[in-house]
N, C-alpha and C positions, 0 to 999 in steps of 0.2 A: 225341124232339127235336122242338126249339120248331120255331116257323115261320118260315121263312127271311125275313126284311127283304126292304125295296127298296134299291135300290143308296142311296142318298142317306142314309137310315135310320142304315144301319154306321153313322155317326160324329156318335153321339150321345153325353151327356154321359159317359155309364159306358164308351164305347170310350176317351176321351181320359185319361179317371183310369186307367184299368186301362193305358194305353199310357204314363199320368209313372211308373206302378209300373216297367214292361219297359224304360222308359229309364234309369229309374236302375239298376236291378239287374246291367244288360246292361255300362251302364260301367263298375259294381263291378267286375265281373268280369274286366273286360280292362283295368283299371290299370296293371298291367304294363307291356302292348304301350305305350303312351303314352312310358314311358320305357326303352324299349328302340332300341340302334341299328340301323344298316341291317347285315346279314348277308353273308357269301363265300356267297349260296347263290342268284346270276342277279340279284342288287340292283346286285352291280357294274355288267350289260350293261344290268339296265333302268334305272337312273336313277345311282349318282354316278358311273360311267366312261363313264357316256353322255354322249358331248359333245354332241349335238343335245339330251339333254334336259336336262344340268345347263344348259344355255341357255337356259332356257324357252321362249315363245313366241317364235318370229321366222317369217318366211316360209319358212326353208330345213326347219326341223322342220315345218312342216306339209307341207310336198310330200312329205317323208320319212314322215311318220307315214298319209299317202292312197297310199304307193305300198311301202312297206315288207313283206316278211312276216321281217322280224328276229324271231328265236327262235323260228324258225316256224308262224307263225300273222297273218294279217293282221286287226289289232285298232287301226284307228287310233283310236277314242275312250278306248281305253286309255290310250296316248298322249299323248294331250291332256289328260286329268286328272293324267298325269305333268306333263307341261307346263306346267297351272296349279299342281301343288303346290310349283315349282320357284319359280316367279314370286312366291308366297305365302309360303313358308319359307322357300327358298331350297335348301341340301341340308342343312335341319336336321330329323334324323331324327323326332322328335316330331312335327313339322308331317303329316307323309306315314302317319307311325300311325293320327294324327288323322280325317285325311281316311279312312281304309280304313275305321276304327273307325264315324266315325259313316256311313258309306255302312250298313254290316251294323245299325245301332238302325234307321238308315232301313224296312230290308230287313225287322227285327222287326217293325216297327210296318205295313208294307204284308202281310206274311203274317197276321198279323191279321187283319188288316180282311178278306183274301182269305177265311182259314178263316171268319171268322163272317158272309161272304157266304153261303160255298157249304154254312154248317149252321146258320146262324141262331143258333147256340147261342154266347153270350157269354163267361162264364168260362171254358171248357174250350177254346173257342177261344184265349183271351188266354196258358191254360197251355201248350196246344200250341207258340205262338206264342212262350211263355217257354223251351220244352223248346228248340226251332231256336233262340233267343239265347244259352243259355247252354252249350251241349254246348262238351265238348270238341274234340269232332274236326274243329269249325269253326275252333278259334284258326289253323293252318294258314292260311288263306282269309284273314284278319282279320288276323294281325300277321305276317304275311312281305308288305312292300311289294309284293314280285313278284307276289304274287296279285292286286292291285287288280282284275283282270280277272274274277275270282270275282264279287268281291259286286258291282262294276260293271254286269254283266251279269244277276247275279240282279236285283238296282236294275229294269232295264228289262225283262224277264223278267216280274217280279212285276207288274210296270205294265201288260204287254200281258195279262194274266189281269185283272186286276181291271176294264181297259177292256173286253176282251170279253166280260165279266160284263155290263157297262156296254148291250154290246149288243145282248147277248140279250134284257137287261128294256126296253131301248129299243125293241124288234124287239115284243114283248110289246102295249106302250102304242101303240105307233104302227099295229096292227092297227084300234084302232078310233076311230083319227083325233084322237087326244086327248092326242097326245105335246109338249110344248113343243121349240123351236127346236133346244136346249139340249139334248135329249135323242133329237136325231134321229140315227137307226142307223146312216149313214153317217160320221158326228161318230163316234161311239165307234168302226167299223170301223177308219177310216182313222188314229187314234190307235193303237190296238192294233198296227197294221198297222206303223207308223212307231216304235213301243216298241220292239218285235220284230226292226225292222230295225237298231235302235240296237245293242239288244242282241246282236245276232250279230258288232255291229263293235264291241262289246266283250272278247267269248269267243264262239269256234263253240259254244259249248257247249247252245245252245238249238236248234240243230237237230231235237229229237227235240219241241219245241215244238207243230207243229202235229197232231200227233199227240195227245196233252195235250188241244189241244182241242177234238177228236173226243172224247177220253174224258166232258172234264167234259160234251157235248152227251149225255150220254148218264146223267149224273145229274152235276150235281145239278139242271142248267137241263132235261131231261127233254123235249129236242128231239126225240125217238125215238119216234114214236108207235104204239104196236105194233097188231096189229089182229088179236084175236084169237088170241093168241099167237105169230103168225106177225112174223117180224123184216121191218122195216121201208124193203127193198130202195131202193125209191123215196125217203124218206124220207132216208137215209142218202147214196144218190146225192148228192141236194140237198150235203148240209153239206159234204160232200168238195169239190164244185166248190167251194166258199165259201171254201173253204179251200187256194185256187190258187197265188194270188199270195203265199200264206205257205209251200207249196211249192217256187214260184221261185226267191225269197227262198233256203231250204234248202238246193235243188238245188247255186243258184251259190256256197255258203260251203260248202259239203263240196266240190266240186270244186276250190277254191279251197286250202281247207285241206290234203287230199288232195294238193294236186301240190309246194306247199310245204316239207309236212314230208317229200316222197318225195324231192324236191330237194334239202330241207337233211338229209338220213338222219336225218330223225326216227324214222318210222318202221320197225320192226323185220323184217328180210328173212323169208321163209321158211327160209330156208336156217337160219338165225342161233334160229329161234324156228318151230318148227312149227304146225300146223293144231291137231295133239293138245293142244299144252301150251300153245299160247292158250286152248283150249275149256277146257281145266281150269283153269288161272289165273282166265278166268272167273266158273265155275261157282264156285272158293273165296274172289273180288273178293266176291258177289254175297253170301257166307255170312259173311266176315270184319269185312264192314258191319256188319249184325245183330246180329253176336256185340259189337262195338265200339260199337253202339250204347247197348245192356243193359250194358255192361262194356267203359268208356271207358281201358283201362289198354293199357302199355307204346307207346304214341301217340308215332313217331318224323318225322324229315323225311325219311326215305327208307328205304322196304321194299325187299329187293333181287329179283328175280326168281330162282322156283328151279320146284324140280319136285316137286310135292306128293304125299306118300304115296299112297296108294289109300285108305288108313281114311280120312285127313283128309275126300278127296275123297265120299266116300260119307256120310258126318254130313253133309256140307254139301248133299249131294243130297237126303237126308232130310229134314233140314229146309226147305229152299227148299221140295219138293213139301208139305210137311205145311201151309207158311204160304200157298203159294198155294192148295190145297186148301181150308182154311179160307178167303178170301178168294171166292173163287167158289160158296163153301155161304152166305156175309154177303149177297149181293148184293141178296139182295128188303132182308132185314130191315135189313142196314147197309151199305149204297150206301157210306158212307163209307170204312170197311173194303177192301174190294173197289178203289174207287178209288185209297185213299191206298197200297196194295200195289202197284196196276200203277203208277202213278207210279211208284216207286221201280224197278220193274223198267225202264220205258220212259226215263227222265232218265240212268240211270245207262250204259244201251245202249252210248255213245260213246265211253264211258271204261270198259268194264268188260276190256277187253283183246285183245279178238280184234283189232282193230285197234289194235297193240301198238306206242307210241310214248313210248320212252324206256327205260329200265334199270329200273324198278320195276316191284313186282309188285301194288301198288294206291298212292295217298294219299291222304292226311284230305283233302284238298281237294276231292278229287272226289265226296263226301257232303254235298256243300255245297246243291245243288237239290234233288235225290234225295231228301235226306232230310227236305226239305217234304211227300212223300208220307206217311214217319213221321207227322210233326205232325196230318198228318190223318187218320190210321188211328188216332189216340189219340183222336179224339173221341166214338168210342163209348164206351169203358170210362168216360171222362173225362166224359160225361155223365151216366152213372148213378150216380157218386160226387157229383156237386153236384146232381142235380133230388130225391136222395134225402133222409128226414131220418132214416135209420136208426143207429144205432152201427157197423154198419160199414161207411156212407159218410163217419160223420164222422172214423173211424181212416185208411179211404182218403182224405181228404181231408189227415191230418196226415203219412201215407206221403208222397206226394205231394211237401207241402211238403217233406219232407227229404232223397226226392230231387233237387228243384230245387235243395235249398240243395249238395248232396254236388255235382252237375254244377257249380256256380258257383262253386264251391273250386275244382276240378279245374281249369275254365278260367282259375282265376287261376293255380294252378299252373304250367298247361303254358303259359301267358304267359310266365311267368319263364325258361321253356326259350329262347326265342326272345329273350330280353333280347340276346346276342353272340356269334359266330360260336361260338368254342371252347364257351359252354357248349350249343350247340343241338346240334356234331358230337357233343362228349363226351357228351349226354344218349342222343342216337341209339345211340352203342357199347353205355352201358348195358343198352338192354333191347331192341335188336335181334342177331342173331350173324351175319358174314357182311358187315359193310354196309359196302362196300369205299368206298362212296362219301363216307359220315363220314371213313372215316380218310383220303382226299384230300383231304377238307376243313379236317381238324384238321391237318396236312401243310402246307398254304398258310397256316392260322395262325399257326405255328410257324414256317414260314420269310419270313414278316412280321420274326414280334420276332428272328429270329439262333438261331433254337434251329437248325441245320441237321442235327445228328447227330438229336435225336429227331424229327425232319421225316422227314426217310430214311428212319427205321427206319417211319413211318406211309404213305408213298407205297410203299413196299417189300410192307407188307402189304396195301397195298388191292390192287398187282399179282399179288400170291399169290393172292389173291382172286377179282379177274378181269382175267386178263393182258389182255385188249383196252381196258384203260382209258387211254386216250392223254393223256392231261389228266397222270396220276400220273407216266406215263414223261417228259414233258415235264419234269414240277417236275423230278425226280428227275435228268435231267440238269443244270440250271441248279446243284442243288448242287453233281453233281460238278465244273463249271464253276470255281463259286466253290473248290471246293477245290485247284484247279490240274491235275485231271485228266480233262485236256481233252482227250484220246481217248477216252475212254469217252462222256465227253458227246458228242460227233460220234456215235460207231455208237447211242448211244440217241435222238438224234434224228431220225436217218435213217434210224432203224424208226418213231418216230414221222412220219415227212411218209409213209412206204410204206402206212401204216394210215390216217393220216388226213389227208390231203391237205389238207381241207380247212380245217384248225386255224392261223390267220395267225399264233400267238405264235410256231409252230415256226418259222417263216421270220424271225423275229426272235432266236432264242435261234440259231438257226444263225448268222445274221452276226456276233452276239457270238464266238460259237467261233471261225468263221475269222477274226475281227481278232483271236484271240488265238492263233492259224496261222498268224499272218501269209502269210495270202491274202485282200489288200483287196479283188481282185476278185470271188472268189464273196462276199464281205461285203457287195458293191454290189449281186450279184445277187438276197442272198436281205433285205436290206433293201428293194428295189425290192420286190418277192413281198407283202413284210409291207406298205408303204404303201400298196401296190394298194388292200388291206380297212380299214387302220385310216390314211389319208392326215394323219390331224391327229398323231399320232404325235408330240408335240418332239423326244424321244431318239431318235425313227430317224430323223427327219429331222436331229435333230444330225452320229448315227452313221454316216448317208448320205455328209455332208459329209465326215467325219472319212477314211473309207475311201474315197475319191474324189479327197482329196487324197495318199494314200496312192501308190494307183492310176498317180497321176502323175506319181509323184518313182519310181517302177521305171523299168528297162531295156527290160522289153516292153509297157510304156502303150498303145505301141499294137497289139498283138496283145488284150492286153486290152479294152480298148474298143474293139474291131469285135468281141471275142464279146458283151461287152454291149450293142452295137448291133444285131446279129444276134437278141440274145436279148428286147430292148425294142425292136421296130422302132417306136414311136409314141413313144418317148420322143428329144424332139431333144435332149436333154443333151447323151446319152454322141455323137451324131452332131457338134457344136459343138464339143464335147473332143478329136473326134477329129481334126476338120479342122484346129485350132489346133494339135496335134501334127503334124500331118503338114507344118504351116505353119514350124513352129519348126524341124522338121529336113529344111527345103529340098526338102521335097516338095511344090510347086504347086500340080502336076498336080491330083495327088491330092488338095488342099487345097481345090481349085474343084471336083471333081468330085463332093467330099462334101456341099459349099454346092448346090451345085446340086440334087443327090439329097433333101434336103430341104427346097427350096424347091418341087418339083415335088409336097409333098403338104401340102394342105391341115388348117389356118388358115393364113392369110401370116402370114411372121414380121418384125417389124421387126428384129429384132436380126439375122437370115439374110440380109435385106437387105443390110443395111446391111456384114455384113462378107467376102461377096461382092463388093459392090461396093466396099471400100477394098482387095482381094485384087486386084479385076482392073484397080486402079489406079496401087498403088503395086510391084507384079508385080517383081523383078530379071530375070526372063526375059523378054525384047520381046514373044516371040512369045506368051504366053498375056495380054499385057493388053490389055484391047478399052473403050475412052473412050466409046463411045454406048451401049455396055450399062452400065459401069458408071453413068454417068447416069442414067438408068432405074432402075436396081437403088434409089442413092441416094435418088432422088425419090420412089419409095414407098417406102421406111422416116422418109421425112421427112414424107409424108402421113398414114401412121400414125399415128406421134407426131405430128400437126399442129403441124408447126417447132417444136418446143418443146423437140428435146433438140440440145445443143452440139453433141455428139460426132458425131450423124447429119449436122447439118448442115456438119462439117468432112470429113464423108466427100463430101458435096456438092461440097463447095467442091474437092476437092481433083480430081472426075471432069469436074466442068464445066475444069477446067485441063488434063487429058489429053488431053481432049475437043478442046479450044483454044477454050474460049470464055472465054479468060483475066479479061473484064468481071465476066462473070456469077461466076467462082472467085473474084475481089476481094471482090464484095459477099457474096455467099456467106461468105466466112469473118470478115468484117465481125460479119453475124449474131449467128455462132457465137462471135465473140471474147466480144459485147454479154451475149450468154445464161448463157454460163461466169462470167462478171465478177460478173454479175446474181446469180447460181445459188451464188457462194461456190467456185468452181472456177478458182481463179488458173492454176493449172497446164497446163490445158487453153485458159485463154484465151490465154497465154502461146507455145502452141506451135503454135496457132492463129495469132498474128501470127506467127512467125515464116516459114510456113506463106507468106501472104499478101505477102509480103516476095518470094520465088518469083512468085509469077502476076503481081503486076505487074512483074516482069522478063520476063513470058511464059515462064516456066517451070516444069513440071510437076513434082511431087515422086517418085519413087522410089525405092524400097528397095534399099540397096548388095547386091551377088550376096554370095553366101555362100559360105565357101570348103567344098566337100566333101574 
């Protein structure tokens, strides 16, 4: 092993020349990703159907990104990166893919720098970085726009490790007082902590990073001073204490992640997936990634959870124990092998399956950061290959070049798999079995093309494989609704609502179903529930308006509005419509009581003040009229609208007349006439002019009594 260079000498000419080769090689392997579309696999919710993201950088978006746990995690920097992409490229997918690829290339270069810093080996570090950059297991993290959080968190995570390396180097030089200000340990430590915080704000995957820093303290930083073969407990205590700020950040992020995923039901319960099954899946997960590292075949966007056979688990356990034994035995002669293997075990732990989130057994994207441990472990055999001049070393370099070429070709092929949604899902179905998620996704794509019969087959297959898949049942209900099988659609949607009440789209589909069944009151209720979760949906807003119109046209409109008002007490629109219905029916006392109840709840509403003032002024029943109260309400309505609404000024004029203040009534009516005329409302101006004649004659305006 060569002598490790000082921090700044890592970036010499040889480094940059090899870096150029790495950039060109990785860019060529991922070229198909730049031609890919968005896919119907979370990209809808992350980017092109996410209203806040699609608007780019806005104050609303900034506040939302800092406060939301949408998609099960708090990662504001990831949202910021999507905002920036929209500002730069709009919703053209090529730009979004270019950003992800650019971050991956940066990560390859940072990995190269880190490996050289850790080992001092130039060519072996470059080759190990190339393995990281070209391995097809990482295509999912790079070619899938929704996994921006992977490459972004890795970028900050690698900067954290490099800054920590600089901190350790600065601690050594600061000991003799010769350190320059730029090499201050505090500056390096602060940089490491800031980068670590940024990484956590991109994806919580970095929660094991403090343990990784302690691992690097053992090797290659050698900050543990062994005394006569005894473990240096005091030095270890100081190093752990040094990481307390990192551990505090981890604790906060771990708690926040657990809470958000638990609240959004992203974490599988023990009843659905017991500890024994979780442990078996975790064992298989550690093993399958090792196998896929050396034989990356059959890669897919989703691998369904399953119960693994005992024989498979025994093989997995034997392989993992064997590799662990080898790593421990090599701790003195080849510590890079030991640290690399432990890196893999430690960094993968949060996503190994013990805390099962989602329905996947494992995922290619989970290997992105753990695989850097494999790259570090490769340094040992690579150093022998590059340092020797024997014939065996020559053929070793040839084989190594061939392996890199194979990895690059496989990455190129796997990048093409992510070209579009149908290609992605059909590939998954071709290389996996029982993949209900791929059947569900393919069904959605077929539905968009109007191929409902084929889509129905896909949804039914998905449900047969996994009956607890509400999205498939929801989509199946939509197809039944299109076919006019409304009763079947309703039964399916009610089942979805019972199984997964958190899905907003179910309420939208139910609203349309109730519309078809001529039940507008129920349709209004479902539209409101959907809009509470997705308030910007234009189609739902239009559907709500049409359903409300049909409610008002029915003979039992009052009863339906009463029910809606009870179901949505915070929504004033139902109370206002109910009051208008009471008034139209001649039940003025009920109308006044309804307006008063709304008036008692904040915030103040100019419309409610105006409507109640008008009713107290013109009510045909003398016992219900109240001029003084009407004046106070109308004046408040005008104050809330800064005396700029001619309709409200007309109400105030009528209230003045009812209270006997006819001069005020005439003057206020004239203001209403002038504003209505200037605002292009001739009918309103004419009506106020007619009422003004009454006020000049010292007569208030009352509506005639209605025949009962």
